[in-house]
FIRO-219536 format. One line per 8 residues: number of its first residue (from 0); their letters; for each residue z, y, x of C-alpha. Coordinates in steps of 0.5 Angstrom, whole numbers, plus 500, padded with zeros to 3 digits. Each point is the difference from the previous one (the first is absolute). Layout:
BEGIN
NUM> A> Z:Y:X  ... .
***
This chain:
BEGIN
0> XXXXXXXX> 505:557:449  496:494:497  498:499:493  498:493:501  501:494:504  495:495:502  504:494:501  496:497:506 .
8> XXXXXXXX> 505:499:505  503:494:498  494:497:496  498:493:502  492:502:501  496:495:503  497:501:507  494:505:501 .
16> XXXXXXXX> 498:497:506  500:492:498  493:501:497  496:501:506  504:495:504  500:495:496  492:500:498  498:501:508 .
24> XXXXXXXX> 499:507:500  506:502:505  498:503:506  504:497:506  498:502:508  496:494:501  496:502:494  498:506:503 .
32> XXXXXXXX> 493:499:504  497:506:503  493:500:503  500:497:507  507:498:500  502:496:506  506:495:500  506:499:505 .
40> XXXXXXXX> 503:494:502  507:499:504  501:496:506  507:498:500  505:498:505  501:492:500  507:500:503  507:504:498 .
48> XXXXXXXX> 501:504:507  496:500:506  496:504:505  493:501:499  496:497:506  493:500:498  496:503:494  493:499:501 .
56> XXXXXXXX> 496:503:494  493:500:503  497:493:496  503:504:494  496:506:501  494:496:501  500:496:494  496:501:494 .
64> XXXXXXXX> 501:506:495  506:503:505  500:507:500  506:501:504  506:497:503  507:504:501  506:498:504  506:505:502 .
72> XXXXXXXX> 496:503:506  495:503:495  505:503:495  502:507:501  507:500:497  504:507:499  506:498:497  505:495:496 .
80> XXXXXXXX> 500:498:493  506:503:497  507:496:499  505:502:495  507:500:504  504:500:493  506:498:504  502:506:504 .
88> XXXXXXXX> 504:496:506  493:496:501  496:501:506  496:494:501  493:501:498  494:495:501  494:503:498  494:496:499 .
96> XXXXXXXX> 494:499:505  493:501:497  497:495:505  504:496:505  501:504:507  501:495:505  505:495:497  501:497:493 .
104> XXXXXXXX> 506:500:496  499:495:494  495:495:497  495:504:496  500:506:504  493:504:500  497:500:507  493:501:499 .
112> XXXXXXXX> 495:502:495  493:498:498  495:504:496  494:497:497  495:501:495  503:494:496  507:497:499  497:494:502 .
120> XXXXXXXX> 497:502:506  506:504:502  505:494:499  495:496:504  500:505:506  507:500:500  501:493:501  496:502:507 .
128> XXXXXXXX> 505:504:503  504:497:505  507:501:500  505:498:505  507:501:500  506:498:505  505:498:495  507:503:501 .
136> XXXXXXXX> 507:499:497  502:506:496  507:500:498  503:507:498  508:501:499  502:502:493  501:508:499  506:502:497 .
144> XXXXXXXX> 498:506:495  505:502:496  507:499:496  502:502:493  508:500:500  506:503:496  507:498:501  502:494:504 .
152> XXXXXXXX> 496:495:497  502:494:505  508:502:499  499:499:493  496:494:500  505:497:504  506:501:496  496:498:493 .
160> XXXXXXXX> 503:494:497  493:498:498  494:500:505  493:497:499  494:500:505  492:500:498  494:499:504  493:502:498 .
168> XXXXXXXX> 494:499:505  494:502:497  493:497:502  495:505:501  495:500:494  493:503:499  498:506:496  494:496:497 .
176> XXXXXXXX> 496:505:496  495:497:497  495:505:503  501:500:508  500:506:504  493:503:501  497:506:503  494:504:500 .
184> XXXXXXXX> 498:506:504  494:504:500  499:504:506  493:504:500  502:506:495  504:506:502  506:497:498  503:493:501 .
192> XXXXXXXX> 500:496:493  505:495:500  501:495:495  506:496:500  504:495:496  506:503:501  506:503:496  501:506:505 .
200> XXXXXXXX> 493:504:501  503:506:502  505:497:505  494:496:502  496:506:501  505:503:504  501:494:505  492:500:501 .
208> XXXXXXXX> 500:507:502  506:499:505  497:494:503  493:502:500  501:507:502  497:503:494  502:506:495  502:498:492 .
216> XXXXXXXX> 494:504:498  495:495:504  503:494:496  499:498:493  504:494:498  499:497:493  504:494:497  495:497:495 .
224> XXXXXXXX> 503:494:496  505:496:504  501:493:498  508:500:501  504:503:506  507:498:499  502:504:506  495:496:505 .
232> XXXXXXXX> 495:506:499  505:506:501  498:501:508  494:501:504  498:494:504  496:499:506  494:497:497  500:507:495 .
240> XXXXXXXX> 500:504:507  494:496:503  496:500:494  501:508:500  498:500:508  494:496:499  497:504:495  501:506:504 .
248> XXXXXXXX> 497:497:506  494:497:497  499:506:495  499:494:494  504:497:495  505:494:502  504:495:496  505:495:501 .
256> XXXXXXXX> 503:496:495  506:495:502  500:493:499  506:496:497  501:497:506  500:507:504  505:503:494  505:494:502 .
264> XXXXXXXX> 499:501:508  500:508:500  502:503:494  507:502:499  505:495:498  506:501:495  507:498:500  503:496:507 .
272> XXXXXXXX> 507:503:500  506:496:502  506:502:496  507:498:500  506:503:497  508:499:498  503:502:494  508:501:499 .
280> XXXXXXXX> 503:500:493  507:500:497  502:494:496  498:503:494  493:501:502  500:507:502  495:501:506  504:503:506 .
288> XXXXXXXX> 495:500:506  493:499:502  498:498:507  492:499:502  495:499:505  493:501:499  495:498:505  492:502:498 .
296> XXXXXXXX> 494:498:504  495:505:502  495:496:503  495:503:505  499:507:497  503:504:495  496:503:494  502:506:497 .
304> XXXXXXXX> 505:498:496  503:494:504  507:503:500  500:500:492  502:493:499  506:500:505  503:507:497  499:498:493 .
312> XXXXXXXX> 504:493:501  506:504:504  500:506:495  500:496:494  507:496:502  504:498:496  495:502:494  503:500:493 .
320> XXXXXXXX> 508:499:502  506:504:501  502:499:507  503:505:505  500:497:507  493:498:503  497:498:507  493:499:500 .
328> XXXXXXXX> 496:499:507  493:500:501  495:498:506  493:499:500  496:494:504  494:502:503  495:494:501  493:497:502 .
336> XXXXXXXX> 498:499:493  497:504:494  503:507:498  505:500:494  499:505:495  502:502:493  499:495:495  502:501:493 .
344> XXXXXXXX> 507:501:500  500:502:507  507:498:502  503:500:493  499:493:499  504:498:506  506:504:499  501:498:492 .
352> XXXXXXXX> 499:493:502  505:500:505  505:504:496  499:495:494  501:494:504  506:503:502  503:501:493  498:493:498 .
360> XXXXXXXX> 503:497:505  506:504:499  500:499:493  500:492:502  506:501:505  504:504:494  499:495:495  497:506:496 .
368> XXXXXXXX> 493:500:496  495:504:504  499:505:494  507:501:500  501:502:507  494:505:500  503:503:494  507:501:503 .
376> XXXXXXXX> 496:504:506  495:504:497  499:508:501  502:503:493  494:504:497  505:506:500  500:500:507  493:502:501 .
384> XXXXXXXX> 498:503:504  503:496:505  501:500:507  499:493:504  504:498:506  493:501:504  499:507:498  495:499:494 .
392> XXXXXXXX> 501:503:493  498:496:494  497:505:495  502:497:494  501:493:496  504:496:496  501:493:504  505:497:495 .
400> XXXXXXXX> 495:502:494  495:496:504  505:494:501  502:500:493  493:500:497  498:494:504  506:496:498  499:502:493 .
408> XXXXXXXX> 492:498:499  501:494:504  506:497:497  503:499:507  506:497:497  496:495:496  496:499:506  505:498:505 .
416> XXXXXXXX> 503:495:494  492:497:500  500:499:507  506:496:500  497:495:495  494:500:504  503:498:506  504:495:497 .
424> XXXXXXXX> 494:497:498  498:499:507  495:507:500  500:504:506  500:507:498  503:507:501  501:507:498  500:506:505 .
432> XXXXXXXX> 501:507:499  498:506:504  502:508:499  496:505:504  499:507:502  494:503:503  498:506:503  493:503:498 .
440> XXXXXXXX> 498:504:505  501:508:502  496:505:503  494:504:497  493:498:496  495:505:498  495:501:494  494:504:498 .
448> XXXXXXXX> 499:502:493  494:504:496  498:501:493  492:499:500  495:505:496  499:494:495  507:500:499  502:493:503 .
456> XXXXXXXX> 505:500:506  499:498:507  506:497:504  501:498:507  506:496:502  502:499:508  503:493:497  494:496:502 .
464> XXXXXXXX> 498:494:495  500:492:502  501:497:493  506:503:497  496:504:495  501:506:503  494:504:496  503:498:493 .
472> XXXXXXXX> 507:502:502  498:507:503  496:501:494  506:499:495  504:505:504  495:505:500  498:499:492  508:500:499 .
480> XXXXXXXX> 501:507:503  493:503:498  500:498:493  493:496:501  498:493:500  500:495:506  492:499:499  499:508:501 .
488> XXXXXXXX> 504:499:507  495:498:506  505:497:506  498:500:507  504:497:506  499:498:507  495:505:502  502:505:506 .
496> XXXXXXXX> 495:505:498  504:501:493  507:502:503  502:504:506  505:494:501  504:494:497  504:495:502  497:494:496 .
504> XXXXXXXX> 503:494:496  506:496:503  507:499:499  500:500:493  499:508:500  494:501:496  502:501:493  506:503:502 .
512> XXXXXXXX> 498:505:505  492:500:499  501:501:492  505:505:501  495:504:505  495:499:494  505:502:495  502:507:504 .
520> XXXXXXXX> 493:501:501  499:499:492  505:505:499  497:505:504  493:500:498  503:500:493  503:507:501  494:502:503 .
528> XXXXXXXX> 496:498:494  504:503:495  500:507:504  492:499:500  500:499:493  505:506:499  495:504:503  494:497:497 .
536> XXXXXXXX> 503:501:493  503:507:502  507:497:497  507:500:504  501:494:504  506:498:497  496:499:493  495:495:503 .
544> XXXXXXXX> 503:493:500  498:493:501  497:496:494  497:493:499  494:500:504  500:507:503  504:507:499  501:504:493 .
552> XXXXXXXX> 502:507:499  503:502:493  499:493:497  493:500:502  498:494:505  494:500:504  498:493:504  499:500:507 .
560> XXXXXXXX> 493:498:499  499:507:497  505:504:504  498:498:507  492:502:499  503:507:497  504:501:506  495:498:505 .
568> XXXXXXXX> 495:505:497  505:506:500  502:498:507  507:498:499  500:492:501  505:499:505  499:497:507  503:493:501 .
576> XXXXXXXX> 507:500:501  502:496:506  508:498:500  503:497:506  507:497:497  506:498:504  505:496:497  507:503:500 .
584> XXXXXXXX> 503:493:501  498:493:500  500:496:494  504:493:500  497:495:495  505:494:498  499:493:496  504:493:499 .
592> XXXXXXXX> 496:494:500  502:493:497  496:494:503  500:493:497  498:494:504  499:493:500  499:495:506  496:494:500 .
600> XXXXXXXX> 505:495:504  494:496:502  496:505:504  505:506:500  495:505:497  503:505:496  497:503:493  502:507:498 .
608> XXXXXXXX> 501:498:493  502:507:498  501:507:503  504:506:495  500:507:503  503:506:498  497:506:504  501:507:501 .
616> XXXXXXXX> 494:504:502  502:507:497  495:503:496  494:496:498  493:503:500  497:493:498  504:494:498  494:495:500 .
624> XXXXXXXX> 498:503:508  508:499:501  500:493:497  494:498:505  503:503:506  506:496:498  497:493:499  495:501:507 .
632> XXXXXXXX> 506:502:504  504:494:497  494:495:502  500:503:507  508:499:500  499:493:498  495:499:506  505:503:505 .
640> XXXXXXXX> 506:496:497  497:493:499  493:499:504  497:506:505  501:499:507  497:502:506  501:496:506  498:500:508 .
648> XXXXXXXX> 501:495:505  504:501:506  494:503:504  499:505:494  494:496:497  500:501:493  500:494:496  499:503:493 .
656> XXXXXXXX> 494:503:501  496:499:493  502:498:493  500:493:502  506:501:504  503:506:496  503:499:493  499:505:495 .
664> XXXXXXXX> 503:500:493  495:497:494  500:501:493  504:493:500  505:503:504  502:505:495  506:500:496  500:496:493 .
672> XXXXXXXX> 502:506:497  502:507:502  504:505:495  500:508:502  505:505:498  500:507:501  506:504:501  497:507:502 .
680> XXXXXXXX> 504:506:503  496:506:502  501:502:507  502:507:502  497:499:507  493:502:497  497:504:495  497:494:496 .
688> XXXXXXXX> 506:496:500  497:494:503  502:495:504  496:495:504  498:493:497  495:497:505  504:497:505  506:497:495 .
696> XXXXXXXX> 497:493:499  500:499:507  507:503:500  504:497:494  497:493:499  500:497:507  508:500:500  501:498:493 .
704> XXXXXXXX> 495:494:501  503:498:507  507:501:497  498:495:494  497:495:505  507:500:504  504:499:494  496:494:498 .
712> XXXXXXXX> 501:497:506  507:501:501  502:494:497  496:496:506  501:505:506  503:506:502  494:502:505  498:507:500 .
720> XXXXXXXX> 492:499:499  496:506:503  493:502:497  495:498:499  504:494:496  495:495:499  500:494:497  501:496:507 .
728> XXXXXXXX> 506:505:502  503:499:493  499:492:500  503:500:507  506:503:498  501:496:493  500:494:505  504:503:506 .
736> XXXXX> 494:499:505  499:505:505  495:506:499  494:499:504  496:506:497 .
***
């Protein structure tokens, strides 16, 4: 149909968002300061579990600048925050409490809130609240949730000539967005105007309405610039709701911004799964059976996506490998700790790390090279779409091609020879492989698109933005489909007034599903514009064709800048198109990673010398954005593998409550060299053909690095190390000393 193609999809355009953000012209929640704004501070539980025996708010109410103090009895709660019961067999719901109601369930739980005329005065008054809690033991038994099984895995495992076991217990980690959580609500107008640092503004509006007894028309939620999220801002929090309630009660703007210490205490954590598995193989290295037990923490309450990490971990096994008999058990472990939610990867890293450790241990037991063992067990490209033993469907992929490309670009055989030479010279070094497939979200997303009278386009996406380059990518999709330039497309997101409903940015779904929604909206709007132009020009519809910059008829082209005002003058300018796109399937991305590490024998500190990574993210809209997502995910994946760990003591007190105690990767912790290779196979599971990429670094890099470290220490120790693999843990393994951490 088209006479020309623009080629914007696939172009490495620079991010249009960066100029404002790098020159101090971003607009974050804390930058918004309405006249008469009040400030809210939260009084939190100092103990993990117990009964509130005293809560005296009078001194706080009498303090300078205090406008109001709220406890649970002051609130009017009409409902509960939603929990997505992703696992059908699950019946456990642990909803959040806006403020503690007679008892506390974890350190940091909100008990009361103080509103004052300044942040400092609110904090001073919060210190005057008298809270007494009779501590109690809160020990909750594990809750069996579900089981994935096919065949008789236990019998097949028992009969297998080769059996290996692996255990990977993951520390809790903090999402660590650069911008902490923040909320501002303005309650004096006809509607409640809410500004949240969130990745799901429409879901937040639904929860606010449900809990505070309001109608959607009474609440407007805006997510301005959001300084990172990584899953930690995917759900409503008690502080968001307290701010909304206070703003309505006081008929004034009320703002709360978390301190970093509050993020450690009361925001959702990630990971925390305890996983173990056994793999049976024949003597030629063909996989026969897999059994696994997965236990995931929930904490004291469940955010919306609490079931996503355990579900992903279970359904992803056995990953990229052909294997018929499988038995996977999943349990949940509630506890008097902060909640666990989705964090970049959300269960995928746990599944891949467990499986890839099993494969490496099996290769060692069989005397095979780890790459060769993987190759013998891969799902062939010809088998796609492939139905897995857990009931999932891989839409597309060439796993053997990924591994072949990795072997080729790394010179894998030569690397193994070089490793032997380095070891002979006394160096401690290792190579580690990881192969993965990962689900990239299902469900719906929305898009709204219009041609404006000046010939530019306005595109609103339900996929919110937290630094991914969303505006740039959406503008490229629209420019490609409507034969215009990206600079002629204004992109909006994060505003509940712009669309009827939306999902938001999570699960690596925004380009695949959100982009498909926008592409479908483009197709519909283009058809309406062709019909309008045909009417205007009094020409047959099939003679009006897209052309560079606009439409053409009989070989004569007219730019959008000329055509749009003519259509408006004639009353023919189409209404905006709003598209709700439901993906017909789930796209599965894949990749292969090789990590090269060296270890300092004096300290045990590992250095990641090189990462080589071949990734299949389907159709790529902007390779520069993809590279940024891969490298950013890699940084967080290295943190998970090597240093990040939330620690509580036996009384539920948080020991890692600041960046003095909690380690995050710095520039010097990044690999000495990174090589990224693409082997992109378009997905048939969505209109755009895209797959996810935002979480891949947390999924593929950690198991490769851990396998490399285990390979490095193998001549010295057979110990299986648990993440994070700190220098101390590695040094103790090298010296056959007990692991004290």
